[in-house]
C-alpha positions as CSV (number, residue, x, y, z in Angstrom):
1,M,-26.2,-1.3,-1.7
2,T,-23.9,0.6,0.6
3,E,-20.1,0.3,0.9
4,A,-20.4,-1.6,4.2
5,A,-22.6,-4.3,2.5
6,A,-19.7,-5.5,0.4
7,T,-17.9,-8.5,2.0
8,H,-16.5,-10.1,-1.2
9,I,-14.6,-8.3,-3.9
10,F,-17.0,-9.4,-6.7
11,E,-19.7,-7.5,-4.9
12,L,-18.0,-4.3,-6.0
13,V,-18.9,-5.1,-9.5
14,T,-22.5,-6.1,-8.5
15,Q,-22.9,-2.9,-6.6
16,Q,-21.8,-0.7,-9.5
17,A,-24.0,-2.7,-12.0
18,R,-27.0,-1.9,-9.8
19,L,-26.0,1.8,-9.4
20,S,-24.9,2.6,-13.0
21,P,-25.4,-0.4,-15.3
22,E,-24.6,1.5,-18.5
23,A,-21.4,3.2,-17.1
24,V,-18.2,1.8,-18.7
25,A,-16.3,-0.4,-16.3
26,V,-13.5,-1.7,-18.5
27,I,-12.0,-0.7,-21.8
28,D,-10.3,-3.9,-23.0
29,A,-6.8,-4.1,-24.5
30,D,-8.4,-4.3,-27.9
31,G,-10.3,-1.0,-27.3
32,R,-13.8,-2.5,-26.7
33,P,-15.8,-0.9,-23.9
34,H,-17.7,-3.1,-21.4
35,S,-20.4,-1.7,-19.1
36,Y,-20.8,-2.5,-15.5
37,A,-23.9,-4.6,-16.4
38,A,-21.8,-6.5,-18.9
39,F,-19.0,-6.9,-16.4
40,E,-21.3,-8.4,-13.8
41,A,-22.8,-10.8,-16.4
42,A,-19.3,-11.9,-17.4
43,V,-18.3,-12.5,-13.8
44,R,-21.3,-14.7,-13.2
45,Q,-20.8,-16.5,-16.5
46,A,-17.1,-17.1,-15.7
47,A,-17.9,-18.2,-12.1
48,S,-20.4,-20.8,-13.6
49,L,-17.7,-22.0,-16.0
50,L,-15.2,-22.4,-13.1
51,K,-17.8,-24.4,-11.1
52,S,-18.4,-26.6,-14.2
53,Q,-14.7,-27.4,-14.1
54,G,-15.0,-28.7,-10.5
55,V,-13.9,-25.5,-8.7
56,A,-15.4,-25.4,-5.2
57,Q,-15.2,-23.4,-2.1
58,N,-11.6,-22.4,-1.1
59,D,-10.1,-24.1,-4.2
60,R,-7.4,-22.2,-6.0
61,V,-7.8,-20.9,-9.6
62,M,-4.5,-19.9,-11.2
63,L,-4.6,-17.2,-13.8
64,V,-1.6,-17.2,-16.2
65,A,-2.4,-13.8,-17.6
66,E,-1.7,-10.4,-19.0
67,N,-4.0,-7.4,-18.7
68,C,-7.3,-7.8,-20.5
69,F,-11.0,-7.9,-19.7
70,A,-10.9,-11.7,-19.2
71,T,-8.2,-11.3,-16.5
72,A,-10.3,-8.8,-14.6
73,V,-13.4,-11.0,-15.0
74,F,-11.7,-14.1,-13.7
75,I,-10.2,-12.3,-10.7
76,F,-13.8,-11.4,-9.6
77,A,-15.3,-14.7,-10.8
78,A,-13.0,-16.8,-8.6
79,S,-14.4,-14.7,-5.7
80,A,-18.0,-15.3,-6.8
81,A,-17.2,-19.1,-7.0
82,G,-15.9,-19.0,-3.4
83,A,-12.3,-19.7,-4.6
84,Y,-9.0,-17.9,-4.4
85,A,-7.6,-16.4,-7.6
86,V,-3.8,-16.9,-8.0
87,P,-2.8,-14.4,-10.8
88,I,0.7,-14.8,-12.2
89,N,2.4,-13.1,-15.1
90,A,2.2,-15.1,-18.3
91,R,5.8,-13.9,-19.1
92,M,7.2,-16.0,-16.3
93,S,9.2,-19.0,-17.4
94,E,7.8,-22.5,-17.5
95,G,9.9,-23.5,-14.5
96,E,8.7,-20.5,-12.5
97,I,5.1,-21.2,-13.2
98,A,5.6,-24.9,-12.4
99,R,6.9,-24.0,-8.9
100,V,3.9,-21.8,-8.2
101,E,1.6,-24.5,-9.4
102,A,3.2,-27.2,-7.3
103,H,2.8,-25.0,-4.2
104,A,-0.7,-23.5,-4.8
105,T,-2.2,-26.8,-6.2
106,P,-4.9,-25.1,-8.2
107,R,-8.1,-26.9,-9.2
108,A,-8.0,-25.1,-12.6
109,T,-5.8,-22.8,-14.5
110,V,-7.0,-20.0,-16.9
111,Y,-4.7,-18.8,-19.7
112,T,-5.4,-15.4,-21.4
113,T,-4.5,-16.7,-24.8
114,G,-6.2,-13.9,-26.6
115,V,-3.7,-11.2,-25.6
116,S,-0.6,-13.1,-24.7
117,P,1.6,-15.3,-26.9
118,E,3.3,-16.6,-23.8
119,A,0.0,-17.5,-22.2
120,A,-0.9,-19.3,-25.4
121,A,2.4,-21.3,-25.3
122,H,1.8,-22.3,-21.6
123,A,-1.8,-23.3,-22.4
124,K,-0.6,-25.5,-25.3
125,A,1.9,-27.2,-23.0
126,A,-0.8,-27.8,-20.5
127,N,-3.2,-29.1,-23.1
128,A,-5.8,-26.5,-22.1
129,T,-9.2,-26.2,-23.7
130,E,-9.8,-23.0,-25.7
131,H,-12.9,-20.9,-25.0
132,E,-14.3,-18.0,-27.1
133,T,-16.8,-15.8,-25.1
134,D,-18.2,-12.3,-25.1
135,F,-15.6,-11.4,-22.5
136,G,-12.6,-12.8,-24.2
137,H,-10.5,-15.6,-25.7
138,F,-8.9,-17.8,-23.1
139,A,-8.1,-21.4,-22.3
140,I,-8.7,-23.5,-19.2
141,A,-6.9,-26.6,-17.9
142,V,-8.2,-28.7,-15.1
143,T,-5.1,-29.2,-13.0
144,G,-6.5,-31.7,-10.5
145,E,-7.3,-32.0,-6.9
146,S,-6.6,-28.7,-5.0
147,D,-7.1,-29.8,-1.4
148,P,-9.4,-27.0,-0.3
149,E,-8.2,-25.1,2.8
150,Y,-10.4,-24.4,5.8
151,V,-10.7,-20.7,6.2
152,A,-13.1,-18.2,7.7
153,V,-15.9,-16.9,5.5
154,G,-16.8,-13.4,4.5
155,E,-14.2,-10.6,4.7
156,A,-11.7,-12.7,6.5
157,Q,-11.7,-15.3,3.6
158,T,-8.7,-15.3,1.3
159,A,-9.6,-13.7,-2.1
160,I,-6.2,-13.5,-3.9
161,I,-2.9,-15.2,-3.5
162,L,0.0,-13.3,-5.0
163,Y,3.3,-15.1,-5.2
164,T,6.7,-13.7,-4.4
165,T,9.8,-15.7,-4.6
166,G,11.0,-14.6,-1.1
167,T,14.5,-14.0,0.1
168,T,15.2,-17.8,0.0
169,G,14.2,-18.1,-3.6
170,A,11.3,-20.4,-2.7
171,P,7.8,-19.2,-3.8
172,K,5.7,-17.6,-1.1
173,G,2.0,-17.0,-1.6
174,V,0.8,-13.8,0.0
175,M,-2.8,-14.4,1.1
176,L,-4.9,-11.2,0.7
177,T,-8.4,-11.3,2.1
178,H,-11.5,-9.7,0.7
179,A,-11.3,-7.2,3.6
180,N,-7.7,-6.3,2.6
181,L,-8.7,-5.7,-1.0
182,L,-11.9,-3.8,-0.3
183,F,-9.9,-1.6,2.1
184,A,-7.1,-1.0,-0.5
185,G,-9.6,-0.1,-3.2
186,K,-11.4,2.3,-1.0
187,V,-8.2,4.1,0.2
188,S,-6.7,4.3,-3.2
189,A,-9.9,5.7,-4.8
190,R,-10.3,8.3,-2.0
191,M,-6.7,9.4,-2.1
192,R,-7.1,10.1,-5.8
193,E,-10.6,11.5,-5.4
194,M,-11.8,9.0,-8.1
195,K,-15.4,9.0,-9.2
196,S,-17.7,7.8,-11.9
197,G,-16.5,9.2,-15.2
198,D,-12.8,8.9,-14.3
199,I,-10.7,6.7,-16.6
200,I,-7.6,5.1,-15.0
201,Y,-4.9,3.9,-17.4
202,G,-4.4,0.2,-16.6
203,V,-1.0,-0.9,-17.8
204,L,0.3,-2.0,-14.4
205,P,0.0,-5.8,-14.4
206,L,-3.1,-7.1,-12.6
207,T,-0.9,-10.0,-11.6
208,H,0.9,-7.7,-9.2
209,V,-0.4,-5.9,-6.2
210,F,0.1,-2.4,-7.5
211,G,-2.2,-2.9,-10.5
212,L,-4.6,-5.3,-8.7
213,A,-5.3,-3.2,-5.6
214,S,-4.7,0.4,-6.6
215,M,-6.0,0.2,-10.1
216,L,-8.6,-2.6,-10.5
217,M,-10.1,-2.5,-7.0
218,A,-9.9,1.3,-6.9
219,S,-11.8,1.8,-10.1
220,A,-14.5,-0.8,-9.1
221,H,-14.9,0.9,-5.8
222,A,-15.4,4.3,-7.4
223,G,-17.5,3.2,-10.3
224,A,-14.8,4.5,-12.6
225,T,-13.4,3.0,-15.8
226,V,-10.1,1.1,-16.1
227,Q,-8.6,1.2,-19.6
228,L,-6.5,-2.0,-19.8
229,E,-3.3,-2.5,-21.7
230,A,-1.5,-5.9,-22.0
231,R,1.9,-4.3,-22.4
232,F,3.4,-0.9,-22.1
233,Q,3.9,1.1,-25.3
234,P,4.7,4.8,-25.0
235,A,2.8,5.7,-28.2
236,K,-0.4,4.0,-27.0
237,L,0.0,5.7,-23.6
238,Y,0.3,9.1,-25.2
239,E,-2.7,8.4,-27.4
240,A,-4.7,7.4,-24.3
241,L,-3.7,10.5,-22.3
242,M,-4.9,12.6,-25.2
243,S,-8.2,10.7,-25.4
244,G,-9.8,11.0,-22.0
245,V,-7.6,9.2,-19.4
246,T,-7.8,11.1,-16.1
247,V,-5.7,9.0,-13.7
248,F,-2.3,7.5,-14.5
249,P,-0.5,5.4,-11.8
250,A,2.8,4.1,-13.0
251,V,6.4,3.2,-12.2
252,P,9.2,5.8,-13.0
253,Q,10.4,4.0,-16.2
254,M,6.9,4.4,-17.8
255,H,7.0,8.2,-17.2
256,A,10.6,8.4,-18.5
257,L,9.8,6.4,-21.7
258,L,6.7,8.5,-22.3
259,M,8.7,11.7,-22.0
260,Q,11.3,10.3,-24.4
261,Y,8.7,9.4,-26.9
262,A,7.2,12.9,-26.7
263,R,10.5,14.5,-27.3
264,E,11.1,12.4,-30.3
265,Q,7.7,13.7,-31.6
266,G,8.8,17.3,-30.9
267,I,6.4,17.5,-27.9
268,E,7.8,19.2,-24.8
269,K,4.7,19.3,-22.7
270,L,1.4,17.3,-22.4
271,E,-1.3,19.8,-23.4
272,N,-5.0,19.6,-24.0
273,S,-5.3,16.4,-21.9
274,A,-8.0,15.4,-19.4
275,L,-5.3,14.0,-17.1
276,R,-5.7,15.3,-13.5
277,Y,-3.8,12.8,-11.3
278,V,-0.4,11.2,-12.0
279,S,1.6,9.1,-9.6
280,S,4.8,7.1,-9.4
281,G,5.4,4.1,-7.2
282,A,7.5,0.9,-6.6
283,A,10.8,2.7,-7.0
284,P,12.6,5.8,-5.5
285,L,12.1,9.3,-6.9
286,D,15.0,11.4,-8.1
287,P,14.4,15.1,-7.4
288,A,15.7,16.3,-10.7
289,W,13.7,13.7,-12.6
290,K,10.6,14.5,-10.6
291,R,10.9,18.2,-11.7
292,K,11.2,17.2,-15.3
293,A,8.1,14.9,-15.0
294,E,6.0,17.7,-13.4
295,S,7.1,20.1,-16.1
296,F,6.0,17.7,-18.8
297,Y,2.6,16.8,-17.2
298,G,1.8,20.2,-15.8
299,L,0.7,18.3,-12.7
300,A,2.1,17.3,-9.3
301,L,3.8,13.8,-9.4
302,Q,2.5,12.0,-6.4
303,N,4.5,9.2,-4.7
304,G,3.7,6.3,-2.4
305,Y,4.9,3.3,-0.6
306,G,3.7,-0.2,-0.1
307,M,4.4,-3.9,-0.7
308,T,2.5,-7.1,-1.5
309,E,2.1,-8.1,2.1
310,S,0.4,-4.7,2.8
311,T,-2.0,-4.9,-0.1
312,A,0.0,-2.2,-1.8
313,G,-0.5,1.0,0.2
314,I,1.1,2.2,3.4
315,S,1.6,5.9,2.7
316,G,1.2,8.4,0.0
317,T,1.8,12.1,-0.9
318,R,-0.7,14.8,-1.7
319,N,1.7,17.5,-2.8
320,P,1.1,20.6,-4.9
321,I,3.1,20.9,-8.1
322,G,6.7,22.0,-7.6
323,T,7.2,20.6,-4.1
324,P,10.8,19.2,-3.9
325,D,9.5,16.5,-1.5
326,T,10.6,13.0,-2.6
327,S,9.3,11.2,0.5
328,V,6.6,8.6,0.3
329,G,4.2,10.8,2.1
330,T,2.0,10.5,5.2
331,V,0.6,7.3,6.5
332,L,-2.8,6.4,5.0
333,P,-6.0,6.5,7.1
334,D,-6.6,3.7,9.6
335,I,-3.0,2.4,9.1
336,E,-0.3,2.5,11.8
337,V,3.4,2.8,11.2
338,K,6.3,2.7,13.7
339,L,10.1,2.3,13.4
340,D,12.1,-0.4,15.0
341,G,15.3,1.5,15.9
342,S,17.2,-1.6,16.9
343,V,18.1,-2.3,13.3
344,G,18.7,1.3,12.2
345,G,22.4,1.5,12.9
346,E,24.0,4.6,14.5
347,D,21.3,7.1,13.5
348,V,18.6,6.5,16.2
349,S,16.0,8.3,14.0
350,I,16.2,5.5,11.4
351,G,14.6,2.1,11.9
352,E,12.9,-0.8,10.2
353,I,9.4,0.2,9.1
354,L,6.7,-1.8,10.8
355,T,3.0,-1.4,9.9
356,R,-0.3,-2.6,11.2
357,G,-3.9,-2.3,10.2
358,P,-6.6,-3.6,7.8
359,H,-4.1,-3.7,4.9
360,I,-1.9,-6.5,6.4
361,M,-2.0,-9.8,4.6
362,K,-3.6,-12.9,6.2
363,G,-0.3,-14.6,6.0
364,Y,1.8,-16.8,3.6
365,F,-0.1,-19.7,2.1
366,R,0.9,-23.0,3.8
367,N,3.8,-21.3,5.4
368,P,3.1,-20.5,9.1
369,E,6.8,-20.2,9.9
370,E,7.4,-17.4,7.5
371,T,4.2,-15.8,8.5
372,A,5.3,-15.7,12.1
373,R,8.6,-14.2,11.1
374,A,6.9,-11.5,9.1
375,V,3.9,-10.6,11.3
376,D,4.2,-10.6,15.1
377,A,1.5,-11.5,17.6
378,Q,0.3,-7.9,17.8
379,G,-0.2,-7.7,14.1
380,W,2.9,-5.7,13.1
381,L,4.3,-6.5,9.7
382,R,8.1,-6.2,9.4
383,T,8.7,-4.6,6.0
384,G,12.4,-5.1,5.8
385,D,12.8,-1.5,4.7
386,L,14.6,1.2,6.7
387,G,12.6,4.4,7.2
388,Q,12.8,7.8,8.8
389,F,10.1,10.4,9.6
390,D,10.8,14.0,8.7
391,D,9.7,17.0,10.8
392,S,6.4,17.2,9.0
393,G,5.6,13.6,9.7
394,K,6.3,12.3,6.2
395,L,7.9,8.9,5.8
396,N,11.2,8.5,3.9
397,V,12.5,5.1,2.9
398,V,16.2,5.3,3.2
399,G,17.3,1.7,2.6
400,R,16.6,-2.0,2.9
401,C,17.2,-4.5,5.7
402,K,16.9,-7.2,3.0
403,E,18.5,-7.6,-0.3
404,L,15.3,-7.1,-2.3
405,I,15.8,-5.3,-5.6
406,I,12.9,-3.4,-7.2
407,R,13.3,-3.2,-10.9
408,G,10.7,-1.7,-13.1
409,G,8.2,-1.9,-10.3
410,F,8.8,-5.7,-9.9
411,N,10.4,-7.4,-6.9
412,V,13.6,-9.3,-7.7
413,Y,15.2,-11.5,-5.0
414,P,18.9,-12.1,-5.5
415,P,18.9,-15.8,-4.4
416,E,16.5,-16.7,-7.3
417,V,18.8,-14.9,-9.9
418,E,21.9,-16.5,-8.3
419,A,20.3,-19.9,-8.5
420,A,19.7,-19.5,-12.3
421,L,23.3,-18.4,-12.8
422,N,24.8,-21.1,-10.6
423,D,23.1,-23.8,-12.7
424,H,25.6,-23.0,-15.5
425,P,28.4,-25.5,-15.6
426,D,31.1,-22.9,-15.8
427,V,29.9,-20.9,-12.8
428,I,31.4,-21.6,-9.4
429,Q,29.2,-19.3,-7.5
430,S,27.6,-15.9,-8.0
431,A,26.5,-12.8,-6.0
432,V,23.7,-10.5,-7.2
433,I,23.0,-7.0,-5.9
434,G,21.0,-4.0,-7.0
435,R,22.3,-0.6,-7.7
436,S,20.3,2.5,-8.0
437,V,20.0,4.3,-11.3
438,A,17.7,7.1,-12.3
439,G,14.3,6.1,-11.1
440,N,15.1,2.4,-11.0
441,E,17.5,-0.3,-9.9
442,E,19.8,-2.3,-12.2
443,I,20.8,-5.9,-11.4
444,L,24.5,-6.6,-11.2
445,A,25.8,-10.2,-11.1
446,F,29.3,-11.1,-10.1
447,V,30.1,-14.6,-11.3
448,Q,33.1,-16.5,-9.9
449,C,34.6,-18.7,-12.6
450,V,38.0,-20.4,-13.4
451,S,39.0,-18.2,-16.2
452,P,37.3,-14.8,-16.2
453,E,39.2,-13.6,-19.3
454,R,37.8,-16.5,-21.3
455,F,34.4,-16.7,-19.8
456,D,31.5,-16.4,-22.3
457,V,29.2,-13.8,-20.8
458,R,26.8,-13.9,-23.8
459,A,26.3,-17.6,-23.3
460,L,25.5,-17.2,-19.6
461,T,23.1,-14.3,-20.4
462,E,21.2,-16.6,-22.7
463,F,21.3,-19.4,-20.2
464,A,19.9,-17.3,-17.4
465,G,17.4,-15.6,-19.8
466,A,15.7,-19.0,-20.4
467,R,15.2,-19.5,-16.7
468,L,14.2,-16.0,-15.6
469,S,11.5,-13.5,-16.4
470,S,12.9,-10.5,-18.3
471,Y,12.8,-8.2,-15.3
472,K,14.9,-10.6,-13.2
473,R,17.7,-10.9,-15.7
474,P,21.0,-9.2,-14.8
475,S,21.7,-5.9,-16.4
476,R,25.4,-6.6,-16.3
477,I,27.4,-9.8,-15.6
478,F,31.0,-9.5,-14.3
479,P,33.2,-12.7,-14.5
480,V,35.7,-12.7,-11.6
481,S,38.2,-15.2,-10.1
482,A,37.0,-14.9,-6.5
483,L,34.3,-13.1,-4.5
484,P,35.0,-11.2,-1.3
485,A,34.2,-13.5,1.6
486,A,34.4,-13.9,5.3
487,A,36.3,-16.7,7.0
488,T,33.2,-18.7,7.0
489,G,32.9,-18.5,3.2
490,K,29.9,-16.2,3.3
491,V,30.1,-13.7,0.4
492,L,30.4,-10.1,1.6
493,K,28.0,-8.5,-0.8
494,H,28.5,-5.0,0.7
495,K,32.1,-5.1,-0.5
496,L,31.3,-6.0,-4.1
497,L,31.1,-2.5,-5.6
498,D,34.3,-1.4,-3.9
499,V,36.3,-4.6,-4.7
500,F,35.2,-4.6,-8.3
501,A,35.0,-0.8,-8.8
502,E,37.2,-0.9,-11.9
503,L,35.0,-3.5,-13.6
504,V,31.7,-1.8,-12.7
505,N,32.8,1.7,-13.7
506,A,34.6,0.7,-16.9
């Protein structure tokens, strides 16, 4: 079967099973290898199981999951059953999952109970039925009628819905088609020159676009192996890098924690490793930190830029080691990018990044108004990011039009965090912003209350923690008597760091 023959994502697995049935497709979180032939058999078995639960064409199948073989299997099995997979992180709170479920109306929900205590807790609350199979331990709950959507078949059909909370705090389901994901897998694999025999370290969550597209789809396209890990642990990563892993995509914090672990073991550099490609994404690169990382790996640290609505990739670097470049590289093949200078301020070379091509989402699920705001009639996606091209044609991301915070590679939208804080009875209102730190962003929350000096910050931290995923929780909370505001009452977030400099810098 040629590349062009694949019109559904599950056909990537079918194709590789025909070409190299004994090649290892997935190394599970428990260390067990699974061949492409076993992968295909598991996908077909899981698809039959979904159909036996009433899943039909264009239904939704929600996956409350962490990385494991079963998660990968059900992502492709939903495709084989003609349905959309809706993968969400099992570490989300009960309320967050309920909001997604209410919007997506899945026919069935799969919980990866074998690798995730949180998934097991959610499964128990849903009274889900446990299943023990050759491809993993999981539970399934039949959610009810899912009101199938009418959509085009083939490549234009939705394959995956990934939920973001959006700038309003309401969940938005990004519809990624089979064509989107097939394209993303191909581009990612080619950019890394991946091939059969490569092992890609798979700790990026499959429930987010970075892991889904540039890790799972890329490895399936290339016939490579993805070594899955449910949760990041520096010691396990180091062991994997010394045991055959060749490709390692990550976010900056993973690199930093690995280097810290190595130093604690008296290791200054990674030596005698098969690693040949290492990249960082989803957060800005600091030049000094980049130099340290390249010295540790003995390899160039590549960078890239993308978002959920663009199926991950828009641009990427192909730099030799030692290059001081911290741009997000050149635009990827078959993708267009232009800058809208009307929002760039005084510097006419800066503008909002707009992009168009086969990577652009189909739209937001059941939200045509937001879709129209995001993608214009000519197919240009407004990213909300400010960019600038340098003299060599490389794209630099210089800021954001929106308030989006990227923490640990995950998107955090301030209105959602503010809503959780504002639910506390002692909070009048709150304002949440992000602030850059080395290779990441921290979340700062300014909370207006009656008596800042007597306010119980620890209690509010616990209160918000029960309502938010760990990566959405504020790094620091500052009780204040008033927030800077315009005459209309609108909080002036751009003044927060200046007005409360003493508190922040204390």
